[in-house]
DSSP file (Angstrom, degrees, kcal/mol; ACC not computed):
  #  RESIDUE AA STRUCTURE BP1 BP2  ACC     N-H-->O    O-->H-N    N-H-->O    O-->H-N    TCO  KAPPA ALPHA  PHI   PSI    X-CA   Y-CA   Z-CA
    1    1 A X              0   0    0      0, 0.0     2,-0.1     0, 0.0     0, 0.0   0.000 360.0 360.0 360.0 129.1  223.6  -13.5  124.0
    2    2 A X     >  -     0   0    0      1,-0.1     4,-2.0     4,-0.0     5,-0.2  -0.361 360.0-103.8 -88.1 171.5  222.7  -10.6  126.1
    3    3 A X  H  > S+     0   0    0      1,-0.2     4,-2.8     2,-0.2     5,-0.2   0.873 121.9  57.4 -62.2 -36.4  221.5   -7.2  124.9
    4    4 A X  H  > S+     0   0    0      1,-0.2     4,-2.2     2,-0.2    -1,-0.2   0.911 106.7  47.7 -61.8 -42.0  224.9   -5.8  125.7
    5    5 A X  H  > S+     0   0    0      2,-0.2     4,-2.0     1,-0.2    -1,-0.2   0.883 112.1  50.1 -66.0 -38.0  226.6   -8.3  123.4
    6    6 A X  H  X S+     0   0    0     -4,-2.0     4,-2.4     2,-0.2    -2,-0.2   0.910 109.5  51.0 -65.7 -42.4  224.1   -7.5  120.7
    7    7 A X  H  X S+     0   0    0     -4,-2.8     4,-2.6     1,-0.2    -2,-0.2   0.895 108.5  52.0 -62.7 -40.4  224.8   -3.8  121.1
    8    8 A X  H  X S+     0   0    0     -4,-2.2     4,-2.4     2,-0.2    -1,-0.2   0.914 109.4  50.1 -61.7 -42.3  228.5   -4.4  120.8
    9    9 A X  H  X S+     0   0    0     -4,-2.0     4,-2.2     2,-0.2    -2,-0.2   0.916 111.1  48.1 -62.4 -43.4  227.9   -6.3  117.6
   10   10 A X  H  X S+     0   0    0     -4,-2.4     4,-2.5     1,-0.2    -2,-0.2   0.913 112.1  49.4 -63.2 -43.0  225.8   -3.5  116.1
   11   11 A X  H  X S+     0   0    0     -4,-2.6     4,-2.4     1,-0.2    -1,-0.2   0.876 109.0  52.9 -65.1 -36.9  228.4   -1.0  117.1
   12   12 A X  H  X S+     0   0    0     -4,-2.4     4,-2.3     2,-0.2    -1,-0.2   0.924 110.2  47.4 -62.9 -44.5  231.1   -3.1  115.5
   13   13 A X  H  X S+     0   0    0     -4,-2.2     4,-2.4     1,-0.2    -2,-0.2   0.925 112.7  48.9 -63.6 -44.6  229.2   -3.3  112.2
   14   14 A X  H  X S+     0   0    0     -4,-2.5     4,-2.4     1,-0.2    -1,-0.2   0.886 110.1  52.5 -63.1 -37.5  228.6    0.5  112.3
   15   15 A X  H  X S+     0   0    0     -4,-2.4     4,-2.4     2,-0.2    -2,-0.2   0.927 109.9  47.2 -63.2 -45.8  232.2    1.1  113.0
   16   16 A X  H  X S+     0   0    0     -4,-2.3     4,-2.5     1,-0.2    -1,-0.2   0.896 111.3  51.9 -64.0 -39.6  233.3   -1.0  110.0
   17   17 A X  H  X S+     0   0    0     -4,-2.4     4,-2.7     2,-0.2    -1,-0.2   0.904 109.6  49.7 -64.0 -40.4  230.7    0.8  107.8
   18   18 A X  H  X S+     0   0    0     -4,-2.4     4,-2.5     2,-0.2    -2,-0.2   0.905 110.6  49.8 -64.2 -41.4  232.1    4.2  108.9
   19   19 A X  H  X S+     0   0    0     -4,-2.4     4,-2.5     2,-0.2    -2,-0.2   0.934 113.1  46.6 -62.6 -45.0  235.6    3.1  108.2
   20   20 A X  H  X S+     0   0    0     -4,-2.5     4,-1.7     1,-0.2    -2,-0.2   0.907 112.5  49.8 -63.9 -41.2  234.6    1.9  104.7
   21   21 A X  H  <>S+     0   0    0     -4,-2.7     5,-2.8     1,-0.2     6,-1.4   0.882 111.8  48.8 -65.5 -37.7  232.6    5.0  104.0
   22   22 A X  H ><5S+     0   0    0     -4,-2.5     3,-1.3     1,-0.2    -2,-0.2   0.921 110.6  49.7 -66.9 -43.9  235.6    7.2  105.0
   23   23 A X  H 3<5S+     0   0    0     -4,-2.5    -1,-0.2     1,-0.3    -2,-0.2   0.809 113.1  46.5 -66.7 -29.2  238.0    5.2  102.9
   24   24 A X  T 3<5S-     0   0    0     -4,-1.7    -1,-0.3    -5,-0.2    -2,-0.2   0.326 113.5-118.5 -95.5   8.3  235.7    5.5   99.9
   25   25 A X  T < 5S+     0   0    0     -3,-1.3     4,-0.4    -4,-0.1    -3,-0.2   0.767  83.5 115.5  62.8  28.6  235.2    9.3  100.5
   26   26 A X     >< +     0   0    0     -5,-2.8     4,-1.6    -6,-0.2    -4,-0.2   0.793  61.1  66.1 -91.6 -33.7  231.4    8.8  101.0
   27   27 A X  H  > S+     0   0    0     -6,-1.4     4,-3.2     1,-0.2     5,-0.3   0.884  91.7  58.5 -61.7 -44.2  231.3    9.9  104.7
   28   28 A X  H  > S+     0   0    0     -7,-0.2     4,-2.3     1,-0.2    -1,-0.2   0.922 108.8  44.7 -56.8 -44.9  232.3   13.6  104.3
   29   29 A X  H  > S+     0   0    0     -4,-0.4     4,-2.3     2,-0.2    -1,-0.2   0.901 115.0  48.9 -64.9 -36.3  229.4   14.4  101.9
   30   30 A X  H  X S+     0   0    0     -4,-1.6     4,-2.5     2,-0.2     5,-0.2   0.933 111.8  48.8 -65.7 -44.8  227.0   12.5  104.2
   31   31 A X  H  X S+     0   0    0     -4,-3.2     4,-2.2     1,-0.2    -2,-0.2   0.877 110.4  52.0 -62.4 -37.2  228.3   14.2  107.3
   32   32 A X  H  X S+     0   0    0     -4,-2.3     4,-2.5    -5,-0.3    -1,-0.2   0.917 110.0  48.3 -64.8 -43.1  227.9   17.6  105.5
   33   33 A X  H  X S+     0   0    0     -4,-2.3     4,-2.6     2,-0.2    -2,-0.2   0.908 112.3  48.3 -64.0 -42.3  224.3   16.8  104.6
   34   34 A X  H  X S+     0   0    0     -4,-2.5     4,-2.6     2,-0.2    -1,-0.2   0.902 112.0  50.1 -64.3 -39.9  223.5   15.8  108.1
   35   35 A X  H  X S+     0   0    0     -4,-2.2     4,-2.3    -5,-0.2    -2,-0.2   0.911 112.0  47.1 -65.9 -42.1  225.1   18.9  109.4
   36   36 A X  H  X S+     0   0    0     -4,-2.5     4,-2.4     2,-0.2    -2,-0.2   0.927 112.4  50.3 -63.7 -45.4  223.2   21.1  107.0
   37   37 A X  H  X S+     0   0    0     -4,-2.6     4,-2.1     1,-0.2    -2,-0.2   0.920 111.5  48.0 -59.4 -45.8  219.9   19.4  107.9
   38   38 A X  H  X S+     0   0    0     -4,-2.6     4,-2.5     1,-0.2    -1,-0.2   0.901 110.6  52.0 -63.0 -41.6  220.6   19.8  111.7
   39   39 A X  H  X S+     0   0    0     -4,-2.3     4,-2.5     1,-0.2    -2,-0.2   0.903 108.5  50.4 -61.2 -42.2  221.4   23.5  111.1
   40   40 A X  H  X S+     0   0    0     -4,-2.4     4,-2.7     2,-0.2    -1,-0.2   0.906 110.2  50.0 -64.1 -41.5  218.2   24.1  109.3
   41   41 A X  H  X S+     0   0    0     -4,-2.1     4,-1.9     2,-0.2    -2,-0.2   0.938 111.3  48.8 -60.6 -47.1  216.2   22.4  112.1
   42   42 A X  H  < S+     0   0    0     -4,-2.5     4,-0.4     1,-0.2    -2,-0.2   0.895 113.1  46.9 -62.1 -40.7  217.9   24.6  114.7
   43   43 A X  H >< S+     0   0    0     -4,-2.5     3,-1.4     1,-0.2     6,-0.4   0.919 109.9  53.8 -67.2 -42.2  217.3   27.8  112.7
   44   44 A X  H 3< S+     0   0    0     -4,-2.7    -1,-0.2     1,-0.3    -2,-0.2   0.852 106.2  53.9 -59.3 -35.4  213.6   26.7  112.1
   45   45 A X  T 3< S+     0   0    0     -4,-1.9    -1,-0.3    -5,-0.2    -2,-0.2   0.540  83.5 114.9 -79.3  -6.2  213.2   26.3  115.9
   46   46 A X  S <> S-     0   0    0     -3,-1.4     4,-2.3    -4,-0.4     5,-0.2  -0.254  75.9-121.2 -65.7 154.2  214.4   29.8  116.8
   47   47 A X  H  > S+     0   0    0      1,-0.2     4,-2.1     2,-0.2    10,-0.2   0.864 110.8  55.5 -63.2 -36.7  212.0   32.2  118.3
   48   48 A X  H  > S+     0   0    0      2,-0.2     4,-2.3     1,-0.2    -1,-0.2   0.940 110.0  43.7 -63.8 -48.2  212.5   34.7  115.5
   49   49 A X  H  > S+     0   0    0     -6,-0.4     4,-2.0     1,-0.2     6,-0.2   0.918 113.2  52.1 -65.0 -42.3  211.6   32.2  112.7
   50   50 A X  H  <>S+     0   0    0     -4,-2.3     5,-2.6     1,-0.2     4,-0.3   0.879 109.0  50.7 -61.3 -36.7  208.6   30.9  114.7
   51   51 A X  H ><5S+     0   0    0     -4,-2.1     3,-1.3     1,-0.2    -1,-0.2   0.917 109.2  50.9 -66.5 -42.7  207.4   34.5  115.1
   52   52 A X  H 3<5S+     0   0    0     -4,-2.3    -2,-0.2     1,-0.3    -1,-0.2   0.836 108.9  51.8 -62.8 -32.2  207.7   35.1  111.4
   53   53 A X  T 3<5S-     0   0    0     -4,-2.0    -1,-0.3    -5,-0.2    -2,-0.2   0.495 117.6-114.6 -83.5  -2.2  205.7   32.0  110.7
   54   54 A X  T < 5S+     0   0    0     -3,-1.3     2,-0.3     1,-0.3    -3,-0.2   0.677  70.9 135.5  80.0  17.3  202.9   33.1  113.1
   55   55 A X      < -     0   0    0     -5,-2.6     2,-0.8    -6,-0.2    -1,-0.3  -0.754  59.6-120.2 -98.5 147.4  203.5   30.3  115.6
   56   56 A X        -     0   0    0     -2,-0.3     3,-0.1    -3,-0.1    -5,-0.1  -0.757  30.6-142.3 -86.1 109.5  203.6   30.9  119.3
   57   57 A X        -     0   0    0     -2,-0.8     2,-0.1   -10,-0.2   -11,-0.0  -0.349  29.2 -92.6 -68.9 153.8  207.1   29.8  120.5
   58   58 A X        -     0   0    0      1,-0.1     2,-0.2    -2,-0.0    -1,-0.1  -0.383  45.6-116.5 -63.4 141.8  207.3   28.1  123.8
   59   59 A X        -     0   0    0     -3,-0.1     2,-0.3    -2,-0.1    -1,-0.1  -0.553  21.4-139.6 -83.0 147.0  208.0   30.5  126.6
   60   60 A X    >>  -     0   0    0     -2,-0.2     3,-1.3     1,-0.1     4,-0.8  -0.663  25.6-112.3 -97.8 159.3  211.2   30.3  128.6
   61   61 A X  G >4 S+     0   0    0      1,-0.3     3,-0.7    -2,-0.3    -1,-0.1   0.853 119.4  56.6 -59.6 -33.9  211.4   30.8  132.4
   62   62 A X  G 34 S+     0   0    0      1,-0.2    -1,-0.3     3,-0.0    -3,-0.0   0.690 102.9  55.7 -72.8 -17.0  213.3   34.1  131.7
   63   63 A X  G <4 S+     0   0    0     -3,-1.3    -1,-0.2     2,-0.1    -2,-0.2   0.644  85.7 100.2 -87.7 -15.5  210.5   35.4  129.5
   64   64 A X  S << S-     0   0    0     -4,-0.8     2,-0.2    -3,-0.7    -3,-0.0  -0.449  79.1-114.9 -75.3 142.7  207.8   35.0  132.2
   65   65 A X        -     0   0    0     -2,-0.1     2,-0.4     1,-0.1    -1,-0.1  -0.545  27.3-120.3 -75.0 138.1  206.7   38.1  134.1
   66   66 A X              0   0    0     -2,-0.2    -1,-0.1     1,-0.1     0, 0.0  -0.644 360.0 360.0 -78.5 133.1  207.5   38.1  137.7
   67   67 A X              0   0    0     -2,-0.4    -1,-0.1     0, 0.0    -2,-0.0   0.388 360.0 360.0-114.8 360.0  204.3   38.4  139.8
């Protein structure tokens, strides 16, 4: 069995699990929690929040002064 065949098997199992979770109404709450978690991470990484926390955010090329 090659890695590709193993990956297909893993994807098949995950697919069946997603179908089962959807049918039992478990998936929507899980998807909502993951979405909220991702949103919080994205907000935390913003330059404004990093400035409020006293951290130096990474500079973007557009923020650098032209010399």
